[in-house]
DRENBAKE-106227 format. One record per residue (C-alpha): x, y, z; residue number from 1; residue in one letter. Coordinates in steps of 0.05 Angstrom, whole numbers. Example, Ala and Ser with C-alpha at 12.3 -4.5 7.8 and 13.67 -1.06 7.14 Angstrom:
BEGIN
   east  north     up num residu
    246    -90    156   1      A
    273    -21    143   2      S
! end
This chain:
BEGIN
   east  north     up num residu
  -1227  -1781   1298   1      M
  -1194  -1725   1260   2      F
  -1153  -1743   1198   3      G
  -1085  -1737   1165   4      D
  -1081  -1663   1183   5      F
  -1080  -1682   1257   6      E
  -1033  -1740   1242   7      A
   -981  -1694   1210   8      Q
   -990  -1642   1265   9      R
   -984  -1695   1319  10      H
   -917  -1718   1289  11      W
   -891  -1647   1299  12      L
   -913  -1652   1371  13      E
   -879  -1719   1382  14      L
   -812  -1703   1349  15      T
   -808  -1636   1385  16      A
   -819  -1667   1454  17      S
   -791  -1738   1453  18      L
   -721  -1766   1438  19      P
   -713  -1802   1372  20      P
   -711  -1872   1402  21      H
   -782  -1862   1429  22      E
   -814  -1839   1364  23      W
   -835  -1908   1340  24      Y
   -847  -1940   1408  25      V
   -911  -1941   1448  26      N
   -905  -1904   1514  27      G
   -938  -1857   1563  28      T
   -929  -1796   1519  29      N
   -933  -1833   1452  30      N
   -997  -1871   1443  31      D
   -986  -1906   1377  32      L
  -1062  -1917   1371  33      Q
  -1069  -1841   1366  34      Y
  -1038  -1826   1298  35      W
   -972  -1858   1315  36      G
   -913  -1844   1269  37      L
   -915  -1896   1214  38      D
   -871  -1865   1160  39      Y
   -795  -1875   1153  40      P
   -747  -1831   1193  41      P
   -736  -1777   1141  42      L
   -809  -1758   1151  43      T
   -794  -1754   1226  44      A
   -733  -1709   1214  45      W
   -775  -1665   1169  46      H
   -828  -1661   1224  47      S
   -774  -1643   1274  48      L
   -749  -1587   1230  49      A
   -819  -1558   1223  50      M
   -831  -1567   1298  51      A
   -770  -1524   1313  52      K
   -798  -1469   1269  53      V
   -866  -1477   1302  54      A
   -835  -1471   1372  55      K
   -811  -1401   1351  56      V
   -871  -1375   1313  57      V
   -930  -1415   1342  58      H
   -908  -1457   1403  59      P
   -979  -1479   1423  60      S
   -982  -1521   1359  61      L
   -930  -1571   1386  62      V
   -945  -1574   1461  63      E
   -942  -1647   1483  64      L
  -1012  -1677   1493  65      V
  -1044  -1608   1504  66      A
  -1042  -1592   1429  67      S
  -1081  -1653   1407  68      R
  -1137  -1636   1359  69      G
  -1111  -1565   1348  70      A
  -1147  -1536   1287  71      E
  -1149  -1461   1301  72      A
  -1139  -1415   1241  73      P
  -1067  -1402   1261  74      A
  -1054  -1477   1266  75      D
  -1084  -1489   1197  76      R
  -1046  -1431   1167  77      T
   -978  -1456   1192  78      F
   -991  -1527   1168  79      M
  -1018  -1507   1100  80      R
   -959  -1461   1088  81      L
   -911  -1517   1106  82      S
   -938  -1558   1047  83      V
   -927  -1499   1000  84      I
   -856  -1492   1026  85      V
   -845  -1567   1014  86      C
   -870  -1558    942  87      D
   -823  -1499    931  88      A
   -760  -1531    958  89      F
   -768  -1604    936  90      V
   -818  -1612    880  91      L
   -802  -1550    839  92      L
   -727  -1564    837  93      P
   -742  -1634    811  94      A
   -784  -1603    756  95      L
   -729  -1553    741  96      A
   -680  -1611    735  97      L
   -727  -1644    685  98      A
   -724  -1579    645  99      G
   -651  -1595    629 100      A
   -677  -1653    586 101      L
   -715  -1606    539 102      L
   -684  -1573    478 103      P
   -659  -1503    496 104      P
   -704  -1445    481 105      A
   -644  -1411    448 106      V
   -598  -1454    407 107      E
   -525  -1450    428 108      P
   -476  -1414    382 109      T
   -408  -1436    360 110      G
   -429  -1508    346 111      G
   -418  -1532    417 112      S
   -470  -1570    457 113      A
   -486  -1542    525 114      P
   -467  -1580    587 115      G
   -513  -1600    644 116      T
   -512  -1531    676 117      V
   -522  -1498    609 118      G
   -581  -1544    594 119      R
   -612  -1527    662 120      L
   -609  -1452    646 121      V
   -627  -1453    572 122      S
   -682  -1505    582 123      G
   -717  -1465    636 124      A
   -766  -1429    591 125      S
   -779  -1492    550 126      A
   -795  -1529    614 127      A
   -852  -1481    634 128      V
   -906  -1522    597 129      P
   -880  -1586    629 130      A
   -882  -1554    698 131      A
   -953  -1530    687 132      W
   -975  -1600    668 133      V
   -947  -1629    733 134      F
   -969  -1572    778 135      L
  -1040  -1581    753 136      A
  -1037  -1655    775 137      F
  -1107  -1658    807 138      P
  -1097  -1718    853 139      A
  -1034  -1688    883 140      L
  -1067  -1620    894 141      L
  -1127  -1652    928 142      L
  -1088  -1699    973 143      I
  -1031  -1652    994 144      D
  -1069  -1586    997 145      H
  -1139  -1612   1013 146      G
  -1136  -1678   1050 147      H
  -1066  -1657   1076 148      F
  -1002  -1696   1067 149      Q
   -931  -1682   1043 150      Y
   -929  -1727    982 151      N
   -893  -1673    944 152      S
   -831  -1688    986 153      A
   -824  -1762    970 154      S
   -849  -1754    898 155      L
   -804  -1695    887 156      G
   -743  -1734    910 157      L
   -763  -1794    867 158      A
   -777  -1752    805 159      L
   -712  -1715    817 160      G
   -676  -1782    817 161      A
   -708  -1801    750 162      L
   -692  -1733    720 163      A
   -620  -1733    744 164      L
   -612  -1804    718 165      L
   -635  -1781    649 166      A
   -594  -1717    650 167      V
   -531  -1756    667 168      S
   -543  -1806    611 169      A
   -483  -1827    572 170      G
   -409  -1828    587 171      P
   -363  -1781    553 172      G
   -297  -1798    519 173      P
   -247  -1835    561 174      S
   -182  -1807    536 175      T
   -147  -1744    558 176      G
   -160  -1700    619 177      P
   -223  -1669    589 178      A
   -249  -1737    570 179      G
   -237  -1763    640 180      Q
   -276  -1705    669 181      R
   -333  -1717    620 182      Q
   -333  -1791    641 183      S
   -335  -1775    715 184      V
   -391  -1724    713 185      L
   -445  -1772    687 186      P
   -424  -1823    739 187      L
   -431  -1771    794 188      L
   -500  -1755    766 189      G
   -520  -1828    770 190      R
   -494  -1833    841 191      L
   -533  -1770    858 192      G
   -595  -1801    829 193      A
   -585  -1863    873 194      A
   -577  -1818    934 195      A
   -641  -1779    918 196      L
   -681  -1843    910 197      F
   -653  -1870    975 198      A
   -678  -1806   1009 199      L
   -746  -1816    977 200      A
   -750  -1887   1004 201      L
   -731  -1861   1073 202      S
   -786  -1809   1070 203      Y
   -845  -1851   1049 204      K
   -846  -1926   1041 205      Q
   -895  -1924    983 206      M
   -837  -1900    939 207      T
   -817  -1973    938 208      L
   -869  -1980    883 209      F
   -820  -1945    836 210      L
   -757  -1982    858 211      S
   -758  -2036    804 212      P
   -759  -1982    750 213      A
   -703  -1942    782 214      V
   -663  -2005    792 215      F
   -667  -2027    719 216      V
   -655  -1955    697 217      G
   -589  -1954    735 218      H
   -570  -2022    708 219      L
   -585  -2001    637 220      A
   -544  -1937    642 221      L
   -487  -1973    678 222      A
   -486  -2025    623 223      W
   -486  -1972    569 224      R
   -429  -1934    603 225      A
   -388  -1997    612 226      S
   -400  -2020    541 227      S
   -374  -1954    514 228      V
   -316  -1948    561 229      S
   -296  -2020    551 230      G
   -283  -2007    477 231      A
   -306  -2076    456 232      G
   -270  -2115    512 233      S
   -320  -2158    550 234      W
   -275  -2165    611 235      S
   -263  -2091    616 236      R
   -337  -2076    606 237      S
   -359  -2126    660 238      L
   -307  -2097    708 239      G
   -331  -2027    696 240      S
   -404  -2049    704 241      F
   -391  -2085    769 242      A
   -352  -2025    797 243      A
   -409  -1977    782 244      E
   -462  -2024    811 245      V
   -420  -2030    875 246      A
   -413  -1954    878 247      A
   -489  -1947    871 248      L
   -502  -1998    925 249      G
   -452  -1964    972 250      A
   -485  -1897    959 251      T
   -554  -1924    977 252      V
   -528  -1957   1040 253      C
   -492  -1895   1064 254      L
   -552  -1849   1052 255      V
   -599  -1898   1086 256      T
   -553  -1905   1145 257      A
   -547  -1829   1152 258      A
   -623  -1824   1158 259      V
   -637  -1885   1201 260      W
   -578  -1891   1249 261      L
   -590  -1824   1286 262      P
   -652  -1857   1316 263      L
   -603  -1893   1361 264      C
   -574  -1829   1391 265      V
   -580  -1825   1468 266      S
   -607  -1895   1478 267      L
   -636  -1908   1548 268      P
   -606  -1955   1599 269      S
   -624  -2029   1595 270      P
   -671  -2021   1655 271      A
   -715  -1970   1619 272      A
   -782  -1987   1588 273      D
   -757  -1970   1518 274      F
   -712  -2009   1470 275      P
   -640  -2003   1494 276      S
   -604  -2029   1432 277      S
   -599  -1997   1364 278      C
   -624  -2061   1331 279      A
   -688  -2061   1373 280      S
   -700  -1987   1356 281      V
   -693  -2001   1282 282      Q
   -738  -2061   1286 283      L
   -791  -2020   1322 284      A
   -788  -1968   1266 285      A
   -792  -2021   1212 286      L
   -852  -2052   1246 287      G
   -888  -1985   1243 288      R
   -867  -1971   1171 289      V
   -890  -2039   1145 290      F
   -954  -2055   1184 291      P
   -971  -2124   1156 292      F
  -1023  -2133   1211 293      A
  -1067  -2080   1179 294      R
  -1090  -2128   1126 295      G
  -1088  -2137   1051 296      L
  -1120  -2070   1033 297      F
  -1158  -2013   1065 298      E
  -1228  -1988   1049 299      D
  -1253  -1997    977 300      K
  -1187  -1985    943 301      V
  -1182  -1999    868 302      A
  -1135  -2059    875 303      S
  -1145  -2127    844 304      L
  -1153  -2157    913 305      W
  -1209  -2110    932 306      C
  -1243  -2117    864 307      A
  -1240  -2193    868 308      L
  -1255  -2198    943 309      E
  -1328  -2219    931 310      P
  -1302  -2278    891 311      V
  -1234  -2297    920 312      L
  -1247  -2277    993 313      R
  -1172  -2271   1005 314      V
  -1178  -2216   1057 315      R
  -1234  -2251   1095 316      R
  -1195  -2316   1096 317      R
  -1134  -2279   1122 318      L
  -1175  -2247   1178 319      L
  -1207  -2314   1195 320      E
  -1140  -2349   1197 321      G
  -1157  -2400   1144 322      S
  -1098  -2374   1102 323      I
  -1031  -2352   1131 324      G
  -1001  -2283   1125 325      L
   -938  -2310   1092 326      H
   -980  -2345   1039 327      S
  -1017  -2280   1023 328      V
   -951  -2241   1021 329      L
   -922  -2291    972 330      R
   -985  -2289    929 331      L
   -984  -2213    928 332      A
   -910  -2211    911 333      A
   -918  -2261    854 334      A
   -977  -2224    825 335      A
   -941  -2157    829 336      T
   -879  -2185    796 337      A
   -920  -2217    740 338      A
   -951  -2149    726 339      L
   -888  -2106    724 340      F
   -839  -2155    692 341      L
   -863  -2143    620 342      P
   -846  -2069    626 343      A
   -779  -2083    660 344      L
   -759  -2130    604 345      L
   -757  -2069    558 346      S
   -692  -2052    595 347      A
   -664  -2120    575 348      A
   -682  -2105    503 349      S
   -648  -2038    506 350      L
   -585  -2066    539 351      C
   -582  -2123    489 352      G
   -588  -2075    431 353      C
   -532  -2032    458 354      L
   -488  -2092    474 355      A
   -496  -2123    405 356      R
   -479  -2058    371 357      R
   -419  -2045    416 358      A
   -393  -2116    402 359      A
   -405  -2110    328 360      A
   -369  -2044    319 361      R
   -332  -2015    378 362      P
   -340  -1939    372 363      P
   -283  -1892    369 364      S
   -271  -1838    421 365      A
   -302  -1787    375 366      T
   -363  -1831    364 367      A
   -370  -1842    439 368      R
   -367  -1768    452 369      A
   -418  -1752    398 370      T
   -465  -1809    420 371      T
   -462  -1788    493 372      A
   -480  -1716    477 373      S
   -536  -1732    428 374      A
   -594  -1689    451 375      P
   -647  -1742    437 376      A
   -617  -1793    485 377      A
   -632  -1759    552 378      P
   -701  -1737    528 379      L
   -719  -1807    504 380      G
   -689  -1839    566 381      L
   -730  -1794    611 382      S
   -794  -1816    576 383      L
   -774  -1890    580 384      W
   -758  -1883    654 385      L
   -824  -1848    668 386      C
   -864  -1902    630 387      L
   -828  -1960    665 388      V
   -837  -1925    732 389      A
   -911  -1916    719 390      C
   -918  -1989    700 391      A
   -881  -2010    763 392      S
   -924  -1965    806 393      G
   -989  -1989    774 394      L
   -968  -2061    785 395      S
   -956  -2050    859 396      F
  -1020  -2010    867 397      F
  -1061  -2065    834 398      L
  -1030  -2127    867 399      A
   -985  -2108    926 400      A
  -1001  -2122    999 401      F
  -1031  -2064   1039 402      Q
  -1048  -2006    992 403      V
  -1098  -1950   1000 404      H
  -1130  -1902    951 405      E
  -1079  -1845    960 406      K
  -1024  -1891    935 407      T
  -1048  -1878    863 408      I
  -1004  -1815    867 409      L
   -942  -1859    862 410      V
   -953  -1887    792 411      P
   -986  -1824    765 412      L
   -929  -1778    786 413      A
   -877  -1805    736 414      P
   -931  -1809    683 415      L
   -946  -1735    696 416      A
   -873  -1718    687 417      M
   -869  -1758    623 418      G
   -932  -1725    597 419      A
   -904  -1657    614 420      G
   -839  -1672    577 421      I
   -880  -1697    518 422      A
   -921  -1633    517 423      V
   -860  -1587    520 424      A
   -816  -1627    472 425      A
   -817  -1616    397 426      P
   -874  -1655    365 427      P
   -830  -1707    331 428      A
   -779  -1715    387 429      A
   -812  -1772    425 430      L
   -857  -1804    373 431      G
   -916  -1849    389 432      P
   -891  -1866    459 433      A
   -893  -1792    478 434      G
   -963  -1785    449 435      S
   -985  -1846    489 436      A
   -958  -1817    554 437      A
   -992  -1750    542 438      R
  -1060  -1779    524 439      R
  -1059  -1834    576 440      L
  -1045  -1782    630 441      Y
  -1100  -1739    603 442      Q
  -1148  -1798    610 443      W
  -1124  -1822    678 444      L
  -1126  -1754    714 445      C
  -1201  -1751    724 446      P
  -1205  -1827    734 447      L
  -1155  -1823    791 448      A
  -1198  -1769    824 449      V
  -1260  -1813    813 450      A
  -1224  -1871    847 451      G
  -1215  -1828    909 452      M
  -1287  -1805    908 453      A
  -1307  -1836    976 454      P
  -1247  -1804   1011 455      L
  -1257  -1736    977 456      L
  -1332  -1737    993 457      H
  -1317  -1752   1066 458      K
  -1267  -1694   1068 459      E
  -1316  -1645   1034 460      G
  -1272  -1639    972 461      L
  -1322  -1656    918 462      A
  -1325  -1586    889 463      L
  -1249  -1576    892 464      P
  -1242  -1644    858 465      A
  -1285  -1620    799 466      L
  -1246  -1555    795 467      A
  -1177  -1589    797 468      A
  -1198  -1640    744 469      S
  -1223  -1584    700 470      G
  -1157  -1546    709 471      L
  -1117  -1608    688 472      A
  -1162  -1617    627 473      A
  -1150  -1545    605 474      L
  -1075  -1551    614 475      V
  -1072  -1614    573 476      M
  -1122  -1590    521 477      L
  -1102  -1602    449 478      E
  -1147  -1575    394 479      P
  -1176  -1632    355 480      G
  -1147  -1686    400 481      H
  -1179  -1678    469 482      F
  -1241  -1719    451 483      W
  -1217  -1747    384 484      G
  -1168  -1796    415 485      W
  -1225  -1832    451 486      L
  -1245  -1863    385 487      G
  -1181  -1902    380 488      A
  -1126  -1928    423 489      S
  -1079  -1873    449 490      P
  -1022  -1913    419 491      L
  -1051  -1912    348 492      V
  -1013  -1852    322 493      D
   -978  -1877    260 494      G
   -934  -1920    304 495      A
   -881  -1966    277 496      E
   -872  -2036    303 497      K
   -833  -2047    366 498      C
   -764  -2078    366 499      C
   -793  -2146    385 500      W
   -845  -2147    329 501      G
   -908  -2123    363 502      L
   -944  -2070    323 503      R
   -972  -2018    369 504      M
  -1030  -2008    320 505      A
  -1053  -2078    339 506      S
  -1085  -2047    400 507      L
  -1135  -2010    355 508      A
  -1189  -2060    372 509      H
  -1185  -2034    444 510      C
  -1207  -1965    420 511      G
  -1274  -1969    457 512      L
  -1243  -1989    523 513      V
  -1225  -1918    545 514      A
  -1294  -1886    533 515      P
  -1331  -1947    561 516      A
  -1291  -1945    626 517      L
  -1301  -1869    631 518      S
  -1376  -1877    622 519      V
  -1378  -1932    674 520      A
  -1342  -1888    724 521      H
  -1390  -1831    712 522      A
  -1451  -1875    717 523      A
  -1429  -1905    783 524      L
  -1412  -1837    813 525      L
  -1480  -1809    792 526      V
  -1515  -1871    818 527      G
  -1480  -1868    885 528      A
  -1499  -1795    890 529      W
  -1573  -1800    869 530      L
  -1595  -1869    891 531      L
  -1603  -1891    963 532      P
  -1559  -1947    988 533      P
  -1586  -2017    978 534      V
  -1602  -2044   1048 535      P
  -1577  -2114   1032 536      A
  -1514  -2087    998 537      Y
  -1494  -2021   1030 538      P
  -1425  -2022    996 539      D
  -1451  -2039    927 540      L
  -1432  -1974    892 541      F
  -1363  -1968    925 542      P
  -1348  -2041    908 543      Q
  -1370  -2032    836 544      L
  -1330  -1968    830 545      L
  -1269  -2004    857 546      S
  -1277  -2060    806 547      A
  -1286  -2013    747 548      V
  -1227  -1970    769 549      H
  -1183  -2031    776 550      A
  -1202  -2052    706 551      A
  -1184  -1983    680 552      A
  -1116  -1985    715 553      L
  -1103  -2055    688 554      L
  -1117  -2031    617 555      W
  -1073  -1970    630 556      A
  -1018  -2017    652 557      L
  -1022  -2053    586 558      G
  -1018  -1988    548 559      V
   -960  -1960    587 560      V
   -922  -2026    582 561      T
   -928  -2026    506 562      T
   -908  -1953    504 563      A
   -846  -1969    547 564      A
   -825  -2021    495 565      W
   -834  -1971    440 566      Q
   -794  -1918    478 567      A
   -738  -1969    490 568      A
   -737  -1987    417 569      A
   -733  -1914    397 570      D
   -680  -1901    450 571      L
   -638  -1960    428 572      G
   -639  -1934    356 573      A
   -621  -1864    380 574      A
   -562  -1880    425 575      V
   -538  -1946    397 576      G
   -513  -1921    330 577      E
   -455  -1873    336 578      P
   -466  -1808    300 579      R
   -399  -1783    273 580      L
   -389  -1710    265 581      K
   -367  -1685    197 582      A
   -293  -1674    196 583      E
! end
């Protein structure tokens, strides 16, 4: 019965014709079984804005009930153009913001480092390769412009938050009027990053997969800023840290309230058939956004639960009632936390390194200014944030409750931005961690498309999938490296040992894992295409593909976690030691 194209169009119809308090409630004109709204309110406000435009240029697209199933050429044109507009106004600005992290194409004269606005302008040409890497992201192209969704909105907001967090890295000096302004601007940037991520959460709930990484990133930067501004005083540092955390929390709460509370406008009387209190309206929306009744996973998604279902039977036991929903939720939460905690602990290593150095030798104001403006710090921080975000997203995709195949976009998006930055940055700027991000993304791009093969085949997108994967391979092509890295681990690149003693070269024995998993994916896809289904096991090939894809993502999680530790070690060395200018 239609697909996501009709779902997104139907949401325009609902928001244009019904008051906000009815959007998430079953009623005569809102049959929730017919593609009911199940994304957070910012998606609904976006749909309402597009519906107002549609009422002017193409009103038949949003007629209540009568427009159901509308797929005329004019309907498709309007909807497809709306995705391109979303890319242009949300995703591209986030990529432009990431361009501020790159070294300027033209070095500044006069010995002065450019500010944030200057870096945005001068880094524009240097950011072109990074933008090409992300815009050739095959899974995003296929899902948004083929299958049809607006993932570029939520991912653009989330990536914009990561980029703004990295751009605003480091407090300036704290003395004098100019120093106070330089101290306030990074704080405003971090508050802006928190606001952007709160908007991303209010647009699509899957952005929660990245929230642990964003949370520890904010904590690490707040601790760094408080350590520098405290000038060696623990009480002053803790006070500054607590104040910034409180400001970040208040920002998130205010932005979330601004998106969610308008649902309560024009509530009906208590005698009406709809919720008459703001709390009941919010609970109805939350019930649609987090549909726990839909089960542990959908279709043959490449999660650990789907891959292990023939053995563990968790989903079947949940459906049969032999195991409770709360028990499965706790199990999924524990497994997810166990997977992403190793990557998050790299933040503790970074904070500990900075705290020890701040306590050992409190930097002077000049040292603080020079450290804060060191060009390597924002660039390295952006890579570390992207790697930790990818690890967090992969952990949720593998072990969280209720995931589907399209959710792979969430962990791959920050990895794509990190790979783009690594491609555009100078070769020695990011070291082995940057090389790992670039090559891991190069390997995961076609595998992510292969993991969505059943969905893409059903949508008739097999040929576009091959073309998009080929485009991504051409964009990422490195002479002498595209195939050569398969013979060894993507982290074996003359890497030094991490700050906690693990040598990244110790993963060399895993050098055959990447090609073996790639061959297994290809063999299963060819087998599913050429061989008839086994009557006794009709889902044999999809189940095997799910298991192999889950194994590939689990190995990728190990690689990206190790790379995050390496990036944290490099970042701690870069920003921890003050670099004094020559007098």
